Structure formats: C-alpha cells, structure tokens
MARMIFI-390911 format. One record per residue (C-alpha): z, y, x; residue in three letters; chain; residue number from 1. Coordinates in nm, 2 decimals. Each point is the difference from the previous one (the first is absolute). Layout:
N
+--------+--------+--------+-----+----+-----+
|     c3 |     c2 |     c1 |  aa | ch |   i |
+--------+--------+--------+-----+----+-----+
|      Z |      Y |      X | ALA |  A | NUM |
...
+--------+--------+--------+-----+----+-----+
END
This chain:
202
+--------+--------+--------+-----+----+-----+
|     c3 |     c2 |     c1 |  aa | ch |   i |
+--------+--------+--------+-----+----+-----+
|  -2.19 |  -5.13 |   4.47 | MET |  A |   1 |
|  -0.08 |   0.28 |  -0.25 | GLU |  A |   2 |
|  -0.06 |  -0.09 |  -0.37 | ASN |  A |   3 |
|  -0.36 |   0.10 |   0.00 | LEU |  A |   4 |
|  -0.29 |   0.00 |  -0.24 | PHE |  A |   5 |
|  -0.34 |  -0.08 |   0.16 | LEU |  A |   6 |
|  -0.32 |   0.15 |  -0.13 | ILE |  A |   7 |
|  -0.31 |  -0.14 |   0.18 | ALA |  A |   8 |
|  -0.35 |   0.11 |  -0.05 | GLY |  A |   9 |
|  -0.27 |  -0.25 |   0.10 | LEU |  A |  10 |
|  -0.33 |   0.08 |   0.17 | GLY |  A |  11 |
|  -0.19 |  -0.02 |   0.33 | ASN |  A |  12 |
|   0.07 |   0.22 |   0.29 | PRO |  A |  13 |
|  -0.25 |   0.22 |   0.18 | GLY |  A |  14 |
|  -0.25 |   0.27 |  -0.08 | ALA |  A |  15 |
|  -0.27 |  -0.24 |  -0.12 | ASP |  A |  16 |
|   0.22 |  -0.10 |  -0.30 | TYR |  A |  17 |
|   0.18 |   0.33 |  -0.07 | ALA |  A |  18 |
|  -0.02 |   0.11 |  -0.36 | SER |  A |  19 |
|  -0.20 |  -0.31 |  -0.11 | THR |  A |  20 |
|   0.08 |  -0.17 |  -0.33 | ARG |  A |  21 |
|   0.17 |  -0.29 |   0.17 | HIS |  A |  22 |
|   0.25 |   0.25 |   0.16 | ASN |  A |  23 |
|   0.13 |   0.13 |  -0.33 | ALA |  A |  24 |
|   0.34 |  -0.14 |   0.10 | GLY |  A |  25 |
|   0.00 |   0.21 |   0.32 | PHE |  A |  26 |
|  -0.10 |   0.31 |  -0.20 | LEU |  A |  27 |
|   0.27 |  -0.05 |  -0.25 | ALA |  A |  28 |
|   0.29 |  -0.05 |   0.25 | VAL |  A |  29 |
|  -0.13 |   0.30 |   0.20 | GLU |  A |  30 |
|   0.01 |   0.21 |  -0.32 | LYS |  A |  31 |
|   0.35 |  -0.13 |  -0.06 | PHE |  A |  32 |
|   0.10 |   0.10 |   0.35 | GLY |  A |  33 |
|  -0.15 |   0.34 |  -0.05 | ALA |  A |  34 |
|   0.21 |   0.06 |  -0.31 | ARG |  A |  35 |
|   0.31 |  -0.07 |   0.19 | HIS |  A |  36 |
|  -0.09 |   0.17 |   0.34 | GLN |  A |  37 |
|   0.00 |  -0.33 |   0.18 | ALA |  A |  38 |
|  -0.08 |  -0.02 |   0.37 | ARG |  A |  39 |
|  -0.20 |  -0.30 |   0.10 | TRP |  A |  40 |
|   0.01 |  -0.18 |   0.33 | ALA |  A |  41 |
|  -0.16 |  -0.32 |   0.13 | VAL |  A |  42 |
|   0.25 |  -0.27 |   0.07 | GLU |  A |  43 |
|  -0.17 |  -0.25 |   0.23 | ASN |  A |  44 |
|   0.27 |  -0.26 |  -0.04 | ASP |  A |  45 |
|  -0.10 |  -0.04 |  -0.37 | PHE |  A |  46 |
|  -0.37 |   0.09 |   0.04 | ARG |  A |  47 |
|   0.04 |   0.27 |  -0.26 | ALA |  A |  48 |
|   0.02 |   0.37 |  -0.08 | ARG |  A |  49 |
|   0.35 |   0.07 |  -0.14 | VAL |  A |  50 |
|   0.17 |   0.30 |  -0.15 | ALA |  A |  51 |
|   0.35 |   0.04 |  -0.13 | ARG |  A |  52 |
|   0.09 |   0.19 |  -0.32 | VAL |  A |  53 |
|   0.33 |   0.10 |  -0.17 | HIS |  A |  54 |
|  -0.04 |   0.05 |  -0.37 | TRP |  A |  55 |
|   0.24 |   0.00 |  -0.29 | GLU |  A |  56 |
|   0.27 |  -0.15 |   0.21 | GLY |  A |  57 |
|  -0.22 |  -0.28 |   0.11 | GLN |  A |  58 |
|  -0.15 |  -0.09 |   0.34 | ARG |  A |  59 |
|  -0.36 |  -0.09 |   0.00 | LEU |  A |  60 |
|  -0.22 |  -0.16 |   0.26 | LEU |  A |  61 |
|  -0.37 |   0.08 |  -0.03 | LEU |  A |  62 |
|  -0.25 |  -0.23 |   0.18 | CYS |  A |  63 |
|  -0.37 |  -0.03 |   0.08 | GLU |  A |  64 |
|  -0.06 |  -0.34 |   0.17 | PRO |  A |  65 |
|  -0.24 |   0.04 |   0.29 | GLN |  A |  66 |
|  -0.09 |  -0.37 |   0.01 | THR |  A |  67 |
|  -0.31 |   0.04 |  -0.23 | TYR |  A |  68 |
|   0.02 |  -0.09 |  -0.37 | MET |  A |  69 |
|  -0.01 |  -0.38 |   0.02 | ASN |  A |  70 |
|   0.29 |  -0.02 |   0.24 | SER |  A |  71 |
|   0.23 |   0.26 |  -0.17 | SER |  A |  72 |
|   0.28 |  -0.26 |  -0.02 | GLY |  A |  73 |
|   0.03 |  -0.02 |   0.37 | ALA |  A |  74 |
|   0.12 |   0.36 |   0.02 | ALA |  A |  75 |
|   0.20 |   0.01 |  -0.33 | LEU |  A |  76 |
|   0.17 |  -0.33 |   0.06 | GLY |  A |  77 |
|   0.14 |   0.11 |   0.34 | SER |  A |  78 |
|   0.09 |   0.34 |  -0.14 | LEU |  A |  79 |
|   0.18 |  -0.13 |  -0.30 | ALA |  A |  80 |
|   0.19 |  -0.26 |   0.21 | LYS |  A |  81 |
|   0.11 |   0.26 |   0.25 | PHE |  A |  82 |
|   0.13 |   0.24 |  -0.26 | TYR |  A |  83 |
|   0.12 |  -0.28 |  -0.23 | ARG |  A |  84 |
|  -0.21 |   0.12 |  -0.30 | ILE |  A |  85 |
|  -0.01 |  -0.25 |  -0.28 | VAL |  A |  86 |
|  -0.34 |  -0.06 |  -0.16 | PRO |  A |  87 |
|   0.13 |   0.15 |  -0.33 | GLU |  A |  88 |
|   0.04 |   0.34 |   0.17 | ARG |  A |  89 |
|  -0.35 |  -0.01 |   0.16 | SER |  A |  90 |
|  -0.27 |   0.17 |  -0.19 | LEU |  A |  91 |
|  -0.35 |  -0.09 |   0.11 | ILE |  A |  92 |
|  -0.28 |   0.24 |  -0.10 | VAL |  A |  93 |
|  -0.35 |  -0.14 |   0.01 | VAL |  A |  94 |
|  -0.36 |   0.06 |  -0.13 | ASP |  A |  95 |
|  -0.13 |  -0.23 |  -0.28 | ASP |  A |  96 |
|  -0.37 |  -0.04 |  -0.08 | ALA |  A |  97 |
|   0.08 |  -0.19 |  -0.32 | ASP |  A |  98 |
|   0.16 |   0.31 |  -0.15 | LEU |  A |  99 |
|  -0.22 |   0.29 |  -0.11 | PRO |  A | 100 |
|   0.01 |   0.31 |   0.21 | PHE |  A | 101 |
|   0.29 |   0.22 |  -0.11 | GLY |  A | 102 |
|   0.23 |  -0.28 |  -0.13 | GLU |  A | 103 |
|   0.33 |  -0.08 |   0.17 | ILE |  A | 104 |
|   0.21 |  -0.31 |  -0.06 | ARG |  A | 105 |
|   0.34 |  -0.08 |   0.14 | LEU |  A | 106 |
|   0.14 |  -0.35 |  -0.02 | ARG |  A | 107 |
|   0.34 |  -0.12 |   0.12 | ALA |  A | 108 |
|  -0.15 |  -0.34 |   0.12 | ARG |  A | 109 |
|  -0.31 |  -0.21 |  -0.04 | GLY |  A | 110 |
|  -0.29 |  -0.16 |   0.17 | SER |  A | 111 |
|  -0.23 |   0.17 |   0.27 | SER |  A | 112 |
|  -0.29 |  -0.01 |  -0.24 | GLY |  A | 113 |
|  -0.22 |  -0.08 |   0.30 | GLY |  A | 114 |
|   0.11 |   0.31 |   0.19 | HIS |  A | 115 |
|   0.02 |  -0.12 |   0.37 | HIS |  A | 116 |
|   0.25 |   0.27 |   0.09 | GLY |  A | 117 |
|   0.24 |  -0.12 |  -0.27 | LEU |  A | 118 |
|  -0.06 |  -0.36 |   0.10 | GLU |  A | 119 |
|   0.11 |   0.09 |   0.36 | SER |  A | 120 |
|   0.31 |   0.17 |  -0.13 | ILE |  A | 121 |
|   0.09 |  -0.29 |  -0.23 | GLU |  A | 122 |
|  -0.02 |  -0.23 |   0.30 | THR |  A | 123 |
|   0.22 |   0.23 |   0.21 | ALA |  A | 124 |
|   0.26 |   0.06 |  -0.27 | PHE |  A | 125 |
|   0.00 |  -0.36 |  -0.11 | GLY |  A | 126 |
|  -0.02 |   0.10 |  -0.36 | THR |  A | 127 |
|  -0.21 |   0.16 |  -0.28 | ARG |  A | 128 |
|   0.31 |   0.19 |  -0.12 | ASP |  A | 129 |
|  -0.08 |   0.34 |   0.14 | TYR |  A | 130 |
|  -0.13 |   0.31 |  -0.19 | PRO |  A | 131 |
|  -0.36 |   0.10 |   0.04 | ARG |  A | 132 |
|  -0.17 |   0.32 |  -0.13 | LEU |  A | 133 |
|  -0.38 |  -0.05 |  -0.04 | ARG |  A | 134 |
|  -0.24 |   0.30 |   0.00 | ILE |  A | 135 |
|  -0.32 |  -0.07 |  -0.18 | GLY |  A | 136 |
|  -0.31 |   0.07 |   0.19 | ILE |  A | 137 |
|  -0.25 |  -0.18 |  -0.24 | GLY |  A | 138 |
|  -0.30 |  -0.18 |   0.11 | ARG |  A | 139 |
|  -0.38 |   0.00 |  -0.04 | ARG |  A | 140 |
|  -0.08 |  -0.24 |  -0.27 | ALA |  A | 141 |
|  -0.33 |  -0.10 |   0.16 | GLU |  A | 142 |
|   0.18 |  -0.11 |   0.32 | ALA |  A | 143 |
|   0.19 |  -0.28 |  -0.16 | GLY |  A | 144 |
|   0.28 |  -0.13 |   0.22 | ARG |  A | 145 |
|  -0.17 |   0.12 |   0.32 | GLU |  A | 146 |
|   0.19 |   0.34 |   0.04 | ILE |  A | 147 |
|   0.05 |   0.04 |   0.37 | THR |  A | 148 |
|  -0.25 |   0.29 |   0.04 | ASP |  A | 149 |
|   0.14 |   0.17 |  -0.31 | TYR |  A | 150 |
|   0.37 |  -0.01 |   0.09 | VAL |  A | 151 |
|  -0.08 |   0.12 |   0.35 | LEU |  A | 152 |
|  -0.20 |   0.30 |  -0.14 | SER |  A | 153 |
|   0.15 |   0.34 |  -0.05 | ARG |  A | 154 |
|   0.08 |   0.17 |  -0.33 | PHE |  A | 155 |
|  -0.27 |   0.22 |  -0.16 | SER |  A | 156 |
|   0.06 |   0.37 |  -0.04 | ALA |  A | 157 |
|   0.08 |  -0.05 |  -0.37 | GLU |  A | 158 |
|   0.24 |  -0.28 |   0.08 | GLU |  A | 159 |
|   0.17 |   0.20 |   0.27 | LYS |  A | 160 |
|   0.08 |   0.28 |  -0.25 | ARG |  A | 161 |
|   0.16 |  -0.25 |  -0.23 | ARG |  A | 162 |
|   0.17 |  -0.20 |   0.28 | LEU |  A | 163 |
|   0.25 |   0.27 |   0.07 | ASP |  A | 164 |
|   0.13 |  -0.03 |  -0.35 | LEU |  A | 165 |
|   0.01 |  -0.38 |   0.03 | ILE |  A | 166 |
|   0.20 |   0.01 |   0.32 | LEU |  A | 167 |
|   0.25 |   0.26 |  -0.15 | ASP |  A | 168 |
|   0.06 |  -0.25 |  -0.28 | ARG |  A | 169 |
|   0.04 |  -0.29 |   0.24 | VAL |  A | 170 |
|   0.27 |   0.21 |   0.19 | CYS |  A | 171 |
|   0.18 |   0.08 |  -0.33 | GLN |  A | 172 |
|   0.00 |  -0.37 |  -0.08 | GLN |  A | 173 |
|   0.14 |  -0.09 |   0.34 | ALA |  A | 174 |
|   0.27 |   0.25 |  -0.04 | GLU |  A | 175 |
|   0.09 |  -0.13 |  -0.35 | CYS |  A | 176 |
|   0.01 |  -0.36 |   0.15 | TRP |  A | 177 |
|   0.25 |   0.12 |   0.26 | ILE |  A | 178 |
|   0.22 |   0.19 |  -0.25 | LYS |  A | 179 |
|  -0.02 |  -0.19 |  -0.32 | ASP |  A | 180 |
|  -0.14 |  -0.35 |   0.09 | GLY |  A | 181 |
|  -0.33 |  -0.18 |  -0.06 | PRO |  A | 182 |
|   0.02 |  -0.04 |  -0.38 | LEU |  A | 183 |
|   0.02 |   0.38 |  -0.07 | LYS |  A | 184 |
|  -0.26 |   0.07 |   0.27 | ALA |  A | 185 |
|  -0.24 |  -0.25 |  -0.16 | MET |  A | 186 |
|   0.06 |   0.12 |  -0.36 | ASN |  A | 187 |
|  -0.04 |   0.37 |   0.09 | HIS |  A | 188 |
|  -0.29 |  -0.01 |   0.25 | PHE |  A | 189 |
|  -0.22 |  -0.30 |  -0.02 | ASN |  A | 190 |
|  -0.34 |   0.06 |  -0.14 | GLY |  A | 191 |
|  -0.29 |   0.24 |   0.03 | LEU |  A | 192 |
|   0.07 |   0.33 |   0.17 | VAL |  A | 193 |
|  -0.15 |   0.27 |  -0.24 | ASP |  A | 194 |
|  -0.28 |   0.22 |   0.13 | ASP |  A | 195 |
|   0.07 |   0.36 |  -0.13 | PRO |  A | 196 |
|  -0.35 |   0.10 |   0.06 | ALA |  A | 197 |
|  -0.14 |  -0.27 |  -0.22 | LYS |  A | 198 |
|   0.26 |   0.07 |  -0.26 | ALA |  A | 199 |
|  -0.13 |   0.37 |  -0.03 | LYS |  A | 200 |
|  -0.36 |  -0.13 |  -0.03 | GLU |  A | 201 |
|   0.08 |  -0.21 |  -0.30 | SER |  A | 202 |
+--------+--------+--------+-----+----+-----+
END
C-alpha cells in the first residue's frame, strides 16, 4: 500500500451539527482540503468522507468519520488498517473545551483528556501514541463540567470572524507536521492564535 499520512477531523455528521463548536475538527480538515483542491467522497466501507491529496511529494488521506464523534475509532481503525497507516502518521484534529477559544495545541501522544472521540480512537489503534491537534473552543465558566449544550452550539459572529484565522493556522501546523515532524510543528505553532483586530485596538 501507499506510504500515506492520515489527517482526520472529528465531528458529528448531518445538518444539525454543521458548523458547531464540537465540529471544529471537521471544519479544520475541510479547510485543509480546500487549500489543496481536494475532492471529497463518501466511502461507505469505512463509514467516512475521504479525500486524497498530493503535497510536497507526500500522499495524504483526509478523513471525516461519519460514525458520530464517540465512535470515530470505528471508521479510523478500519481505514488505517486497510491502508496500513501507522498511528504515528495519523493526525487527529479535535475540539477542546479545556483550551481557551483561539488556542491550538499539537501533541505527538498523550491521554484522551476525557474526549470521547479520542478515547474511541485509542481503543481502535490500541495505543495512545498518535498525534492529536486540539482546537480550543473554550467553555462557559458558569456551566461547570456540563458542556453538552455549549459544544453543540454554533460560533458567534465575532468568533466566526476569528475562526478563519485559527483554521488557517491549524492547516499550517498540519503541513509543518507532515514536512518537518511533530517537534518543529509544536514549537512553531502551539499557542494562542493572534487576533489582528484586537492588536490594532490596543
């Protein structure tokens, strides 16, 4: 099989969930695909939307599991097995309510942090040693740990304006991960994505 990189964005399929905070992973991988003129198709055998990209001499497989967030591993496990993609070459892009809105954080491995999508992938891959790129969506302080309504809500108009910059930065970090490896990608891109409008105000 081809020596592929896998970039998977996690989210929930369907119009009811489109553009919600919990679908930040979907939004990111769609942005990445648009940057590289990717053509998406549903592959029912894997229960996923898939696109193929050639970039910088590398073959990339983009994926949006259609299994709903908490069962993402069912799609990605079968996809990775079929294409023989090792976990270290599989970048999983997810939302993270424990990071402030606008912060992104890549790690080469680690725990799920309570994210059910990552838990599902850990089970399917049989390891925690796979890269994950978290997109901060923040949380309402008064809600405590009950965040279901919040993560399934849509971004505000102000957040949407800034979201485009955040997703651009995520795509740049993913490209750096492919080309230069996780350490450089972490050192150069992890952190809060600057808001130019706020910088001008100050």
